[in-house]
mmCIF file of the N, C-alpha and C atoms, coordinates in Angstrom:
data_MODEL
# 
_entry.id   MODEL 
# 
loop_
_atom_site.group_PDB 
_atom_site.id 
_atom_site.type_symbol 
_atom_site.label_atom_id 
_atom_site.label_alt_id 
_atom_site.label_comp_id 
_atom_site.label_asym_id 
_atom_site.label_entity_id 
_atom_site.label_seq_id 
_atom_site.pdbx_PDB_ins_code 
_atom_site.Cartn_x 
_atom_site.Cartn_y 
_atom_site.Cartn_z 
_atom_site.occupancy 
_atom_site.B_iso_or_equiv 
_atom_site.pdbx_formal_charge 
_atom_site.auth_seq_id 
_atom_site.auth_comp_id 
_atom_site.auth_asym_id 
_atom_site.auth_atom_id 
_atom_site.pdbx_PDB_model_num 
ATOM 1   N N  . UNK A 1 1  ? -69.038  23.215 102.871 1.00 0.00 ? 1  UNK A N  1 
ATOM 2   C CA . UNK A 1 1  ? -67.376  24.178 102.554 1.00 0.00 ? 1  UNK A CA 1 
ATOM 3   C C  . UNK A 1 1  ? -66.661  24.467 103.854 1.00 0.00 ? 1  UNK A C  1 
ATOM 4   N N  . UNK A 1 2  ? -67.208  25.413 103.989 1.00 0.00 ? 2  UNK A N  1 
ATOM 5   C CA . UNK A 1 2  ? -66.653  26.258 104.379 1.00 0.00 ? 2  UNK A CA 1 
ATOM 6   C C  . UNK A 1 2  ? -66.033  25.882 106.525 1.00 0.00 ? 2  UNK A C  1 
ATOM 7   N N  . UNK A 1 3  ? -67.378  25.564 107.222 1.00 0.00 ? 3  UNK A N  1 
ATOM 8   C CA . UNK A 1 3  ? -67.332  24.689 108.340 1.00 0.00 ? 3  UNK A CA 1 
ATOM 9   C C  . UNK A 1 3  ? -65.882  23.474 107.777 1.00 0.00 ? 3  UNK A C  1 
ATOM 10  N N  . UNK A 1 4  ? -66.002  22.924 106.564 1.00 0.00 ? 4  UNK A N  1 
ATOM 11  C CA . UNK A 1 4  ? -64.841  21.679 107.002 1.00 0.00 ? 4  UNK A CA 1 
ATOM 12  C C  . UNK A 1 4  ? -63.239  22.183 106.979 1.00 0.00 ? 4  UNK A C  1 
ATOM 13  N N  . UNK A 1 5  ? -63.574  23.325 105.789 1.00 0.00 ? 5  UNK A N  1 
ATOM 14  C CA . UNK A 1 5  ? -62.063  24.116 106.257 1.00 0.00 ? 5  UNK A CA 1 
ATOM 15  C C  . UNK A 1 5  ? -61.362  24.443 107.250 1.00 0.00 ? 5  UNK A C  1 
ATOM 16  N N  . UNK A 1 6  ? -62.423  25.492 108.126 1.00 0.00 ? 6  UNK A N  1 
ATOM 17  C CA . UNK A 1 6  ? -61.921  25.747 109.440 1.00 0.00 ? 6  UNK A CA 1 
ATOM 18  C C  . UNK A 1 6  ? -61.164  24.602 109.878 1.00 0.00 ? 6  UNK A C  1 
ATOM 19  N N  . UNK A 1 7  ? -62.719  23.688 110.020 1.00 0.00 ? 7  UNK A N  1 
ATOM 20  C CA . UNK A 1 7  ? -62.255  22.855 111.241 1.00 0.00 ? 7  UNK A CA 1 
ATOM 21  C C  . UNK A 1 7  ? -60.528  22.239 110.443 1.00 0.00 ? 7  UNK A C  1 
ATOM 22  N N  . UNK A 1 8  ? -60.835  22.346 109.517 1.00 0.00 ? 8  UNK A N  1 
ATOM 23  C CA . UNK A 1 8  ? -59.187  21.686 108.981 1.00 0.00 ? 8  UNK A CA 1 
ATOM 24  C C  . UNK A 1 8  ? -58.068  22.299 109.224 1.00 0.00 ? 8  UNK A C  1 
ATOM 25  N N  . UNK A 1 9  ? -58.399  23.851 109.094 1.00 0.00 ? 9  UNK A N  1 
ATOM 26  C CA . UNK A 1 9  ? -57.113  24.822 109.090 1.00 0.00 ? 9  UNK A CA 1 
ATOM 27  C C  . UNK A 1 9  ? -56.962  25.455 111.153 1.00 0.00 ? 9  UNK A C  1 
ATOM 28  N N  . UNK A 1 10 ? -58.422  24.434 112.021 1.00 0.00 ? 10 UNK A N  1 
ATOM 29  C CA . UNK A 1 10 ? -57.957  24.144 113.160 1.00 0.00 ? 10 UNK A CA 1 
ATOM 30  C C  . UNK A 1 10 ? -57.277  24.059 114.113 1.00 0.00 ? 10 UNK A C  1 
ATOM 31  N N  . UNK A 1 11 ? -56.702  22.199 112.564 1.00 0.00 ? 11 UNK A N  1 
ATOM 32  C CA . UNK A 1 11 ? -55.665  21.306 112.477 1.00 0.00 ? 11 UNK A CA 1 
ATOM 33  C C  . UNK A 1 11 ? -56.503  19.905 112.990 1.00 0.00 ? 11 UNK A C  1 
ATOM 34  N N  . UNK A 1 12 ? -57.595  19.604 112.532 1.00 0.00 ? 12 UNK A N  1 
ATOM 35  C CA . UNK A 1 12 ? -58.616  18.456 113.080 1.00 0.00 ? 12 UNK A CA 1 
ATOM 36  C C  . UNK A 1 12 ? -58.126  18.205 110.976 1.00 0.00 ? 12 UNK A C  1 
ATOM 37  N N  . UNK A 1 13 ? -58.008  16.751 111.789 1.00 0.00 ? 13 UNK A N  1 
ATOM 38  C CA . UNK A 1 13 ? -58.293  15.685 109.941 1.00 0.00 ? 13 UNK A CA 1 
ATOM 39  C C  . UNK A 1 13 ? -59.565  15.753 109.245 1.00 0.00 ? 13 UNK A C  1 
ATOM 40  N N  . UNK A 1 14 ? -59.192  15.272 108.409 1.00 0.00 ? 14 UNK A N  1 
ATOM 41  C CA . UNK A 1 14 ? -60.184  15.655 107.184 1.00 0.00 ? 14 UNK A CA 1 
ATOM 42  C C  . UNK A 1 14 ? -61.517  14.772 108.521 1.00 0.00 ? 14 UNK A C  1 
ATOM 43  N N  . UNK A 1 15 ? -61.151  13.549 108.625 1.00 0.00 ? 15 UNK A N  1 
ATOM 44  C CA . UNK A 1 15 ? -62.443  12.505 109.053 1.00 0.00 ? 15 UNK A CA 1 
ATOM 45  C C  . UNK A 1 15 ? -62.739  13.374 110.780 1.00 0.00 ? 15 UNK A C  1 
ATOM 46  N N  . UNK A 1 16 ? -62.229  13.477 110.676 1.00 0.00 ? 16 UNK A N  1 
ATOM 47  C CA . UNK A 1 16 ? -62.942  14.539 111.993 1.00 0.00 ? 16 UNK A CA 1 
ATOM 48  C C  . UNK A 1 16 ? -63.635  15.610 112.182 1.00 0.00 ? 16 UNK A C  1 
ATOM 49  N N  . UNK A 1 17 ? -63.201  16.482 111.022 1.00 0.00 ? 17 UNK A N  1 
ATOM 50  C CA . UNK A 1 17 ? -63.570  18.021 110.341 1.00 0.00 ? 17 UNK A CA 1 
ATOM 51  C C  . UNK A 1 17 ? -65.286  17.500 109.972 1.00 0.00 ? 17 UNK A C  1 
ATOM 52  N N  . UNK A 1 18 ? -65.031  16.429 108.699 1.00 0.00 ? 18 UNK A N  1 
ATOM 53  C CA . UNK A 1 18 ? -66.700  15.912 108.541 1.00 0.00 ? 18 UNK A CA 1 
ATOM 54  C C  . UNK A 1 18 ? -67.162  14.869 109.655 1.00 0.00 ? 18 UNK A C  1 
ATOM 55  N N  . UNK A 1 19 ? -66.704  14.698 110.659 1.00 0.00 ? 19 UNK A N  1 
ATOM 56  C CA . UNK A 1 19 ? -67.397  14.135 111.348 1.00 0.00 ? 19 UNK A CA 1 
ATOM 57  C C  . UNK A 1 19 ? -67.918  14.947 112.741 1.00 0.00 ? 19 UNK A C  1 
ATOM 58  N N  . UNK A 1 20 ? -67.535  16.406 112.585 1.00 0.00 ? 20 UNK A N  1 
ATOM 59  C CA . UNK A 1 20 ? -68.223  17.469 112.685 1.00 0.00 ? 20 UNK A CA 1 
ATOM 60  C C  . UNK A 1 20 ? -69.193  17.966 112.295 1.00 0.00 ? 20 UNK A C  1 
ATOM 61  N N  . UNK A 1 21 ? -69.229  17.812 110.781 1.00 0.00 ? 21 UNK A N  1 
ATOM 62  C CA . UNK A 1 21 ? -70.052  18.663 110.176 1.00 0.00 ? 21 UNK A CA 1 
ATOM 63  C C  . UNK A 1 21 ? -71.689  16.977 110.481 1.00 0.00 ? 21 UNK A C  1 
ATOM 64  N N  . UNK A 1 22 ? -71.365  16.331 110.526 1.00 0.00 ? 22 UNK A N  1 
ATOM 65  C CA . UNK A 1 22 ? -72.770  15.271 111.723 1.00 0.00 ? 22 UNK A CA 1 
ATOM 66  C C  . UNK A 1 22 ? -73.744  15.011 110.445 1.00 0.00 ? 22 UNK A C  1 
ATOM 67  N N  . UNK A 1 23 ? -72.922  14.938 108.879 1.00 0.00 ? 23 UNK A N  1 
ATOM 68  C CA . UNK A 1 23 ? -74.112  13.838 108.002 1.00 0.00 ? 23 UNK A CA 1 
ATOM 69  C C  . UNK A 1 23 ? -73.369  12.877 106.594 1.00 0.00 ? 23 UNK A C  1 
ATOM 70  N N  . UNK A 1 24 ? -72.375  12.394 107.208 1.00 0.00 ? 24 UNK A N  1 
ATOM 71  C CA . UNK A 1 24 ? -72.006  11.489 106.755 1.00 0.00 ? 24 UNK A CA 1 
ATOM 72  C C  . UNK A 1 24 ? -72.019  9.880  107.121 1.00 0.00 ? 24 UNK A C  1 
ATOM 73  N N  . UNK A 1 25 ? -72.408  9.229  107.321 1.00 0.00 ? 25 UNK A N  1 
ATOM 74  C CA . UNK A 1 25 ? -72.263  7.462  107.795 1.00 0.00 ? 25 UNK A CA 1 
ATOM 75  C C  . UNK A 1 25 ? -71.231  7.467  108.416 1.00 0.00 ? 25 UNK A C  1 
ATOM 76  N N  . UNK A 1 26 ? -71.330  6.521  109.395 1.00 0.00 ? 26 UNK A N  1 
ATOM 77  C CA . UNK A 1 26 ? -69.806  5.872  110.194 1.00 0.00 ? 26 UNK A CA 1 
ATOM 78  C C  . UNK A 1 26 ? -69.252  5.150  109.448 1.00 0.00 ? 26 UNK A C  1 
ATOM 79  N N  . UNK A 1 27 ? -69.676  4.358  108.932 1.00 0.00 ? 27 UNK A N  1 
ATOM 80  C CA . UNK A 1 27 ? -68.913  3.493  107.830 1.00 0.00 ? 27 UNK A CA 1 
ATOM 81  C C  . UNK A 1 27 ? -68.279  5.043  106.933 1.00 0.00 ? 27 UNK A C  1 
ATOM 82  N N  . UNK A 1 28 ? -68.513  5.147  106.251 1.00 0.00 ? 28 UNK A N  1 
ATOM 83  C CA . UNK A 1 28 ? -67.607  6.783  105.470 1.00 0.00 ? 28 UNK A CA 1 
ATOM 84  C C  . UNK A 1 28 ? -66.741  6.854  106.432 1.00 0.00 ? 28 UNK A C  1 
ATOM 85  N N  . UNK A 1 29 ? -66.919  7.484  107.622 1.00 0.00 ? 29 UNK A N  1 
ATOM 86  C CA . UNK A 1 29 ? -66.689  8.957  108.021 1.00 0.00 ? 29 UNK A CA 1 
ATOM 87  C C  . UNK A 1 29 ? -65.157  7.073  108.739 1.00 0.00 ? 29 UNK A C  1 
ATOM 88  N N  . UNK A 1 30 ? -65.043  6.376  109.189 1.00 0.00 ? 30 UNK A N  1 
ATOM 89  C CA . UNK A 1 30 ? -64.143  5.167  109.540 1.00 0.00 ? 30 UNK A CA 1 
ATOM 90  C C  . UNK A 1 30 ? -63.516  4.917  108.001 1.00 0.00 ? 30 UNK A C  1 
ATOM 91  N N  . UNK A 1 31 ? -63.940  4.924  107.318 1.00 0.00 ? 31 UNK A N  1 
ATOM 92  C CA . UNK A 1 31 ? -63.047  4.536  105.912 1.00 0.00 ? 31 UNK A CA 1 
ATOM 93  C C  . UNK A 1 31 ? -62.100  5.114  105.809 1.00 0.00 ? 31 UNK A C  1 
ATOM 94  N N  . UNK A 1 32 ? -63.080  6.298  104.957 1.00 0.00 ? 32 UNK A N  1 
ATOM 95  C CA . UNK A 1 32 ? -61.492  8.431  105.340 1.00 0.00 ? 32 UNK A CA 1 
ATOM 96  C C  . UNK A 1 32 ? -61.012  7.716  106.083 1.00 0.00 ? 32 UNK A C  1 
ATOM 97  N N  . UNK A 1 33 ? -60.959  7.733  107.568 1.00 0.00 ? 33 UNK A N  1 
ATOM 98  C CA . UNK A 1 33 ? -59.686  7.947  108.729 1.00 0.00 ? 33 UNK A CA 1 
ATOM 99  C C  . UNK A 1 33 ? -58.697  6.977  108.113 1.00 0.00 ? 33 UNK A C  1 
ATOM 100 N N  . UNK A 1 34 ? -59.586  5.969  108.022 1.00 0.00 ? 34 UNK A N  1 
ATOM 101 C CA . UNK A 1 34 ? -58.480  4.594  107.917 1.00 0.00 ? 34 UNK A CA 1 
ATOM 102 C C  . UNK A 1 34 ? -57.098  4.959  106.337 1.00 0.00 ? 34 UNK A C  1 
ATOM 103 N N  . UNK A 1 35 ? -58.380  5.554  105.416 1.00 0.00 ? 35 UNK A N  1 
ATOM 104 C CA . UNK A 1 35 ? -57.135  6.007  104.435 1.00 0.00 ? 35 UNK A CA 1 
ATOM 105 C C  . UNK A 1 35 ? -56.172  7.561  104.645 1.00 0.00 ? 35 UNK A C  1 
ATOM 106 N N  . UNK A 1 36 ? -57.052  8.094  105.273 1.00 0.00 ? 36 UNK A N  1 
ATOM 107 C CA . UNK A 1 36 ? -55.628  8.733  105.891 1.00 0.00 ? 36 UNK A CA 1 
ATOM 108 C C  . UNK A 1 36 ? -54.727  8.444  106.639 1.00 0.00 ? 36 UNK A C  1 
ATOM 109 N N  . UNK A 1 37 ? -54.751  7.923  107.543 1.00 0.00 ? 37 UNK A N  1 
ATOM 110 C CA . UNK A 1 37 ? -53.534  7.011  108.858 1.00 0.00 ? 37 UNK A CA 1 
ATOM 111 C C  . UNK A 1 37 ? -52.703  6.094  107.856 1.00 0.00 ? 37 UNK A C  1 
ATOM 112 N N  . UNK A 1 38 ? -53.571  5.236  106.130 1.00 0.00 ? 38 UNK A N  1 
ATOM 113 C CA . UNK A 1 38 ? -52.596  4.053  106.206 1.00 0.00 ? 38 UNK A CA 1 
ATOM 114 C C  . UNK A 1 38 ? -52.071  5.117  104.425 1.00 0.00 ? 38 UNK A C  1 
ATOM 115 N N  . UNK A 1 39 ? -52.528  6.336  104.518 1.00 0.00 ? 39 UNK A N  1 
ATOM 116 C CA . UNK A 1 39 ? -52.475  7.075  103.167 1.00 0.00 ? 39 UNK A CA 1 
ATOM 117 C C  . UNK A 1 39 ? -52.161  6.584  102.029 1.00 0.00 ? 39 UNK A C  1 
ATOM 118 N N  . UNK A 1 40 ? -53.568  5.792  101.822 1.00 0.00 ? 40 UNK A N  1 
ATOM 119 C CA . UNK A 1 40 ? -54.257  5.833  100.926 1.00 0.00 ? 40 UNK A CA 1 
ATOM 120 C C  . UNK A 1 40 ? -55.771  6.645  100.476 1.00 0.00 ? 40 UNK A C  1 
ATOM 121 N N  . UNK A 1 41 ? -55.717  7.567  101.050 1.00 0.00 ? 41 UNK A N  1 
ATOM 122 C CA . UNK A 1 41 ? -57.056  8.395  100.836 1.00 0.00 ? 41 UNK A CA 1 
ATOM 123 C C  . UNK A 1 41 ? -57.744  8.167  99.594  1.00 0.00 ? 41 UNK A C  1 
ATOM 124 N N  . UNK A 1 42 ? -57.178  7.728  98.349  1.00 0.00 ? 42 UNK A N  1 
ATOM 125 C CA . UNK A 1 42 ? -57.588  8.251  96.551  1.00 0.00 ? 42 UNK A CA 1 
ATOM 126 C C  . UNK A 1 42 ? -58.098  6.924  96.917  1.00 0.00 ? 42 UNK A C  1 
ATOM 127 N N  . UNK A 1 43 ? -57.485  5.669  97.675  1.00 0.00 ? 43 UNK A N  1 
ATOM 128 C CA . UNK A 1 43 ? -58.419  4.117  97.105  1.00 0.00 ? 43 UNK A CA 1 
ATOM 129 C C  . UNK A 1 43 ? -59.466  3.869  97.850  1.00 0.00 ? 43 UNK A C  1 
ATOM 130 N N  . UNK A 1 44 ? -59.682  4.888  99.149  1.00 0.00 ? 44 UNK A N  1 
ATOM 131 C CA . UNK A 1 44 ? -60.732  4.178  99.562  1.00 0.00 ? 44 UNK A CA 1 
ATOM 132 C C  . UNK A 1 44 ? -62.280  5.420  99.616  1.00 0.00 ? 44 UNK A C  1 
ATOM 133 N N  . UNK A 1 45 ? -61.467  6.708  98.528  1.00 0.00 ? 45 UNK A N  1 
ATOM 134 C CA . UNK A 1 45 ? -62.747  7.484  98.107  1.00 0.00 ? 45 UNK A CA 1 
ATOM 135 C C  . UNK A 1 45 ? -62.806  6.087  97.253  1.00 0.00 ? 45 UNK A C  1 
ATOM 136 N N  . UNK A 1 46 ? -61.660  5.894  96.045  1.00 0.00 ? 46 UNK A N  1 
ATOM 137 C CA . UNK A 1 46 ? -62.788  5.197  95.104  1.00 0.00 ? 46 UNK A CA 1 
ATOM 138 C C  . UNK A 1 46 ? -63.763  3.931  95.654  1.00 0.00 ? 46 UNK A C  1 
ATOM 139 N N  . UNK A 1 47 ? -63.465  2.992  96.754  1.00 0.00 ? 47 UNK A N  1 
ATOM 140 C CA . UNK A 1 47 ? -64.301  1.808  97.847  1.00 0.00 ? 47 UNK A CA 1 
ATOM 141 C C  . UNK A 1 47 ? -65.736  3.318  97.971  1.00 0.00 ? 47 UNK A C  1 
ATOM 142 N N  . UNK A 1 48 ? -65.270  4.119  98.437  1.00 0.00 ? 48 UNK A N  1 
ATOM 143 C CA . UNK A 1 48 ? -66.722  4.354  98.544  1.00 0.00 ? 48 UNK A CA 1 
ATOM 144 C C  . UNK A 1 48 ? -67.074  5.289  97.727  1.00 0.00 ? 48 UNK A C  1 
ATOM 145 N N  . UNK A 1 49 ? -66.808  5.944  96.589  1.00 0.00 ? 49 UNK A N  1 
ATOM 146 C CA . UNK A 1 49 ? -67.767  6.020  95.102  1.00 0.00 ? 49 UNK A CA 1 
ATOM 147 C C  . UNK A 1 49 ? -67.645  3.935  94.290  1.00 0.00 ? 49 UNK A C  1 
ATOM 148 N N  . UNK A 1 50 ? -67.488  3.555  94.422  1.00 0.00 ? 50 UNK A N  1 
ATOM 149 C CA . UNK A 1 50 ? -68.007  2.176  93.978  1.00 0.00 ? 50 UNK A CA 1 
ATOM 150 C C  . UNK A 1 50 ? -69.254  1.533  94.653  1.00 0.00 ? 50 UNK A C  1 
ATOM 151 N N  . UNK A 1 51 ? -68.415  1.444  96.103  1.00 0.00 ? 51 UNK A N  1 
ATOM 152 C CA . UNK A 1 51 ? -70.135  1.201  97.681  1.00 0.00 ? 51 UNK A CA 1 
ATOM 153 C C  . UNK A 1 51 ? -71.181  2.470  97.125  1.00 0.00 ? 51 UNK A C  1 
ATOM 154 N N  . UNK A 1 52 ? -70.928  3.181  96.422  1.00 0.00 ? 52 UNK A N  1 
ATOM 155 C CA . UNK A 1 52 ? -72.433  3.890  95.828  1.00 0.00 ? 52 UNK A CA 1 
ATOM 156 C C  . UNK A 1 52 ? -73.055  4.324  94.672  1.00 0.00 ? 52 UNK A C  1 
ATOM 157 N N  . UNK A 1 53 ? -71.832  3.755  94.136  1.00 0.00 ? 53 UNK A N  1 
ATOM 158 C CA . UNK A 1 53 ? -72.588  2.997  92.148  1.00 0.00 ? 53 UNK A CA 1 
ATOM 159 C C  . UNK A 1 53 ? -73.638  2.246  92.301  1.00 0.00 ? 53 UNK A C  1 
ATOM 160 N N  . UNK A 1 54 ? -72.762  1.258  93.441  1.00 0.00 ? 54 UNK A N  1 
ATOM 161 C CA . UNK A 1 54 ? -73.647  -0.443 93.431  1.00 0.00 ? 54 UNK A CA 1 
ATOM 162 C C  . UNK A 1 54 ? -74.526  -0.041 94.278  1.00 0.00 ? 54 UNK A C  1 
ATOM 163 N N  . UNK A 1 55 ? -75.015  0.852  94.911  1.00 0.00 ? 55 UNK A N  1 
ATOM 164 C CA . UNK A 1 55 ? -76.269  0.671  95.721  1.00 0.00 ? 55 UNK A CA 1 
ATOM 165 C C  . UNK A 1 55 ? -77.105  1.380  94.536  1.00 0.00 ? 55 UNK A C  1 
ATOM 166 N N  . UNK A 1 56 ? -76.543  2.766  93.376  1.00 0.00 ? 56 UNK A N  1 
ATOM 167 C CA . UNK A 1 56 ? -77.382  3.135  92.622  1.00 0.00 ? 56 UNK A CA 1 
ATOM 168 C C  . UNK A 1 56 ? -78.373  2.516  91.674  1.00 0.00 ? 56 UNK A C  1 
ATOM 169 N N  . UNK A 1 57 ? -77.201  1.683  91.475  1.00 0.00 ? 57 UNK A N  1 
ATOM 170 C CA . UNK A 1 57 ? -77.860  0.693  90.808  1.00 0.00 ? 57 UNK A CA 1 
ATOM 171 C C  . UNK A 1 57 ? -79.095  0.017  90.780  1.00 0.00 ? 57 UNK A C  1 
ATOM 172 N N  . UNK A 1 58 ? -78.985  -0.549 92.127  1.00 0.00 ? 58 UNK A N  1 
ATOM 173 C CA . UNK A 1 58 ? -79.236  -2.033 92.590  1.00 0.00 ? 58 UNK A CA 1 
ATOM 174 C C  . UNK A 1 58 ? -81.061  -1.292 93.415  1.00 0.00 ? 58 UNK A C  1 
ATOM 175 N N  . UNK A 1 59 ? -81.275  0.255  93.157  1.00 0.00 ? 59 UNK A N  1 
ATOM 176 C CA . UNK A 1 59 ? -81.921  0.811  93.419  1.00 0.00 ? 59 UNK A CA 1 
ATOM 177 C C  . UNK A 1 59 ? -83.078  1.071  92.581  1.00 0.00 ? 59 UNK A C  1 
ATOM 178 N N  . UNK A 1 60 ? -82.021  1.614  91.248  1.00 0.00 ? 60 UNK A N  1 
ATOM 179 C CA . UNK A 1 60 ? -83.191  1.641  90.054  1.00 0.00 ? 60 UNK A CA 1 
ATOM 180 C C  . UNK A 1 60 ? -83.174  0.311  89.712  1.00 0.00 ? 60 UNK A C  1 
ATOM 181 N N  . UNK A 1 61 ? -82.734  -0.989 89.537  1.00 0.00 ? 61 UNK A N  1 
ATOM 182 C CA . UNK A 1 61 ? -83.138  -1.830 88.954  1.00 0.00 ? 61 UNK A CA 1 
ATOM 183 C C  . UNK A 1 61 ? -84.043  -2.422 89.661  1.00 0.00 ? 61 UNK A C  1 
ATOM 184 N N  . UNK A 1 62 ? -84.246  -2.030 91.110  1.00 0.00 ? 62 UNK A N  1 
ATOM 185 C CA . UNK A 1 62 ? -85.390  -2.387 92.191  1.00 0.00 ? 62 UNK A CA 1 
ATOM 186 C C  . UNK A 1 62 ? -86.581  -1.366 91.959  1.00 0.00 ? 62 UNK A C  1 
ATOM 187 N N  . UNK A 1 63 ? -86.676  -0.344 91.477  1.00 0.00 ? 63 UNK A N  1 
ATOM 188 C CA . UNK A 1 63 ? -87.785  0.222  90.829  1.00 0.00 ? 63 UNK A CA 1 
ATOM 189 C C  . UNK A 1 63 ? -88.224  -0.480 89.377  1.00 0.00 ? 63 UNK A C  1 
ATOM 190 N N  . UNK A 1 64 ? -87.754  0.160  89.061  1.00 0.00 ? 64 UNK A N  1 
ATOM 191 C CA . UNK A 1 64 ? -87.228  -0.814 87.409  1.00 0.00 ? 64 UNK A CA 1 
ATOM 192 C C  . UNK A 1 64 ? -88.773  -2.141 87.075  1.00 0.00 ? 64 UNK A C  1 
ATOM 193 N N  . UNK A 1 65 ? -88.119  -2.804 88.174  1.00 0.00 ? 65 UNK A N  1 
ATOM 194 C CA . UNK A 1 65 ? -88.933  -4.083 88.103  1.00 0.00 ? 65 UNK A CA 1 
ATOM 195 C C  . UNK A 1 65 ? -89.912  -4.102 88.751  1.00 0.00 ? 65 UNK A C  1 
ATOM 196 N N  . UNK A 1 66 ? -89.938  -2.926 89.615  1.00 0.00 ? 66 UNK A N  1 
ATOM 197 C CA . UNK A 1 66 ? -91.849  -2.743 90.262  1.00 0.00 ? 66 UNK A CA 1 
ATOM 198 C C  . UNK A 1 66 ? -92.682  -1.992 89.257  1.00 0.00 ? 66 UNK A C  1 
ATOM 199 N N  . UNK A 1 67 ? -92.312  -1.925 87.686  1.00 0.00 ? 67 UNK A N  1 
ATOM 200 C CA . UNK A 1 67 ? -93.508  -1.496 87.232  1.00 0.00 ? 67 UNK A CA 1 
ATOM 201 C C  . UNK A 1 67 ? -94.104  -1.852 87.097  1.00 0.00 ? 67 UNK A C  1 
ATOM 202 N N  . UNK A 1 68 ? -95.382  -2.628 86.461  1.00 0.00 ? 68 UNK A N  1 
ATOM 203 C CA . UNK A 1 68 ? -95.970  -3.317 85.368  1.00 0.00 ? 68 UNK A CA 1 
ATOM 204 C C  . UNK A 1 68 ? -95.672  -2.802 84.598  1.00 0.00 ? 68 UNK A C  1 
ATOM 205 N N  . UNK A 1 69 ? -95.819  -4.055 83.127  1.00 0.00 ? 69 UNK A N  1 
ATOM 206 C CA . UNK A 1 69 ? -95.624  -3.375 82.254  1.00 0.00 ? 69 UNK A CA 1 
ATOM 207 C C  . UNK A 1 69 ? -97.211  -3.019 81.551  1.00 0.00 ? 69 UNK A C  1 
ATOM 208 N N  . UNK A 1 70 ? -97.393  -2.004 80.685  1.00 0.00 ? 70 UNK A N  1 
ATOM 209 C CA . UNK A 1 70 ? -98.411  -1.590 80.208  1.00 0.00 ? 70 UNK A CA 1 
ATOM 210 C C  . UNK A 1 70 ? -99.394  -2.165 78.442  1.00 0.00 ? 70 UNK A C  1 
ATOM 211 N N  . UNK A 1 71 ? -98.512  -3.663 78.266  1.00 0.00 ? 71 UNK A N  1 
ATOM 212 C CA . UNK A 1 71 ? -98.807  -4.023 77.356  1.00 0.00 ? 71 UNK A CA 1 
ATOM 213 C C  . UNK A 1 71 ? -100.364 -4.420 77.190  1.00 0.00 ? 71 UNK A C  1 
# 
């Protein structure tokens, strides 16, 4: 967090600051950058949250369906 805050304090955008940390996927960085430029950062974070919630749901379904019933 401190590195992120340091980058923002130096004048970097949120997307640029996150990119410097080198752990977010390019898709996430692009969406955050678009949100900053459009003034709709809240909407972009909602889209990312929905995307990752959906991925988690699918992964849970795949794991659940891979178990063999013990009946």
